[in-house]
N, C-alpha and C positions, 0 to 999 in steps of 0.2 A: 815679393812685395818691395816697393821702393823704400829705401832707407832715408831718414831725415837726419840732417846734420845741423841742429840748431846750436846757437851760441848761448851759453848760459853765463852769466855774470852774475848768468845767472849766472844774469846776470848778470852776470856778471854776473855777475855777478855772473862773471860767468864765463866759463870756457865750456862750450858745448861741442858736440861732435856727432858722428854717426851714432845714433842712440840705439843700443841693442833692444830696448823695449819696443821700439817702433817696428822691428822686424817680426814681432809676434802677430798672430792673427787676432788675438784678443787683447784689447788695450787694457793696461793696468787701471786699477781703481783710481778715479780722480783725473783721468786723461781722456780726451776725446779729440776727434778730428775737427778742426776749425776751418771748414771749406771756404767761407766767405772772407777770411782775413788775409790781407796782403800787406807787404811792406810799404811803408810810407815813402813815396817817390816824388812828392811835390813839395815845393816851398810854399806853404800855405798859411802864414799867420793870419788870424782874423782881423788884426789891426796893425797899425804902423809899429814895426819892431823897435823903432827908436823912441816910441812914446815913453814918457816918464811917469805914467799914472799907475804905478804898481808899488807894492811895499818892498823896499830893498831888503829888509830883514827876512821876509819870506823867500825872496829870490836866493839869498845866500844860504838859507836853510835847505832849500830844495837842491841847490848845487851840492852842498855838503852831503845830503842824503844820497845823491847819485854817485858821488865819489866813494862814499862808504860802501855802496853796492859793490863797487870794483874791489876795494880792499878786502872786504869780508869774503867775497867769493874767491879771490886770488890766494887768500891765506886759509882757505878751507874752513872757515868759521861759520858753519851752517846756522847755528842758533842766532848769531848776530845778524846774518844775512836775512833770515826769515823775519826778524823783528822790524825790518825795513818795509815790510808789506802789511797790508790790512789782513784781518783774519779771513775775509772773504775774497782775497786777491785772485785774479785770473792772470795766468802767465801763458802767453802764446809764443811758440817758437817755430820757425820755418826757414826755408831757403827758396829762392826763386824757382818756379816751375814744379814745386812739390807741394803736397798737402801740408798745411800748418797743423800743429798739435797744441791743444789747450790743456793746461793743468790747473786744478783747483783742489782745495781742501787737503786732506791728509795725503792724497796721491801726489800733490805738488810737493809737499814736504818730504815724503819718502823718496820720490824719484831724485830730486836734486840733492838731498843729503847723501844718497848712495853715490851719485855722480862725483860729488866733492871728495868723498872718502876714497873712491877708486882712483881719482886723479891725484890725490895726495901721495900715493905710493908709486906713481908712474915714472918718476924721474923728470917729469916736465914741470916747469914753473911758468904758468900763464900770467900775463899782466894785461888788464883791460885799461887802456888809456882813453878816458872819457874826455874828449877835447872840445866838442862843439855842442853846447846846450842852447837850443832855440825854444823860447816860450811861444807856443802857438796860441795859447789862451791862458789867462790867469784871472781868478776872482779872489775874494778874501779867503775862501776855503777849498778851492779846486785849482788844478793846473793841468794843462795838456802840453807836453814837451816832445820835442824831437831831439835825439841825442845821437851823434856820430862819434866814431873813435877808431882805435886800432887795437887789435888783439895780437900780442906777441908771445913767443914761446922760447924758453931757454931749456935745452935738454941736458940733464945731468950737469948743469953749470958750465957747459962747454960750447954748445952750438946754439946760436941765436937766430931766430927766424921771425919774420912778420907772417902771421897766420891768415888774417883777413881784416878787411875794414868792417866796422860795426855800424848797424843801422837799428836804432831802438826808437820806440814810440811809447810814451808813458802817460798815464792818467793818475794824478796824485790827489790826495785829499788831506786837509788839515783837521786834526782832531785835538783833543785836550792834551795829548802828549806830542804834538807837533805833526810834521808832514810824513805821510807814508804812501807807498805805491799801492794803488788799488787795481790797476791793470797795466800789464807790461807786454809789449811786443818785441821780440828778439829775432831779427832777420839779418844775419850777417850777409855780406855781399857775395860770399863764396862759401862752399862747403868747408867745414872745420873738421880736420881729422881728429879722431878720438885719442890717438896716441902720438 
């Protein structure tokens, strides 16, 4: 069976890799194949990206949420990372030419918690550099964003490498406690090694 190498920042938040769970014939609880999901490959904002008809406070809060995604994942703080998502969040991860995998519910939390725990003892320090946030659409309580960036790795504090460019797409919602991620697509531009 083909192996999938998603990026988690998840992530961010996320450093993802060839996921051992995907090599199984039975998918773990909370995971499914997302056959119709593909990486965002177009520049497609619904309106003029230079328009000033948005709430600047919301934009800053969303940017901070996305940066927190990187910091929490890179520092293996699973509880803090999961708080950035809604309780019904959908997380889809994939690479070009392979099936994408969708995570929800307890399966989402269990899988990514274990990934962070395993990675924290690997000698690798991943960093997600979230550099380009494009708002494709924004209302008073929803936002659709495209985020690109760079994933780096430092092995045992000695060897530094660029791992992959990042390609995220997110749907966010604003609730009583601020902005959260409701749906996240994680499609790095190349396979991300597990170790």
